[in-house]
N, C-alpha and C positions, 0 to 999 in steps of 0.2 A: 523136258516134257514136250515142248513145241516140236523138237526134232523128231520125236517118236510119233507124235500125232500127225503132223503135217507131212513129214518125210516118209513115214512108214506107210501112209495111205496112198502115196503117189502111184505105185504099180496098180493097185486095185482101182483107184478112181480113174486113172488114165485108160485102163482096159475097159472099164464101164462106159466111159465117154466114147471110146472108139467103137464099141459094140452098139451103142445107142444111136450115135450120129454117123451112120456109115457113108454118107455122101461127102463128108468133110475129111480129107486125108490126115491132116495134122491136128485134129481136135484133141488128141491125147496130150498135146503140149500146153493146152490152156491152163490146166490146173497147176503144173509145176511153175509156169510163168507167172501166174497170179500169186502163188505163194512167195516167189522171189520178189515180186513187186511190192507185196504187202510187207515183207521184211525190210525193204529199202525205205518205205514210208515210215514204218515204226522206228527204224534206226535214226532217220533224219529228225523226226519229231521228238524222240526220246533223248537225243544228244543234248547234254547240258551245255550252255554257253560257256561256263567256266572252264571246260576242258579244251576249248579251242586255243587258248593262249598258254597252256601249260607246256613247258619244255620237259622232255623226259629226263634230262640230265639233272634237273632240279631235285628230283626225288632221291638221287644217289649221291648228290654232292659233287657233281662233275664240274670241271673248270670251264670258264668261258673261252671261246676261241680268240685267237689273237686279233682277228678283225673286229670283234665285238668290243674289245677293250679300248680301242682307239676312238 
């Protein structure tokens, strides 16, 4: 849903901004950069603390490394 709404509107909104603010050459990049920044903030805030200490091998029953056993 978000990819279609935010990503699909990038060409239209960038062209609209470039046509409106003709004195600023890179104004069309403001919208894509702000969407990317918003995604980073939402990802950082939404990341649960429990997932930071989970090892991916625990879910599949992987064996410990030899260095970890000693």
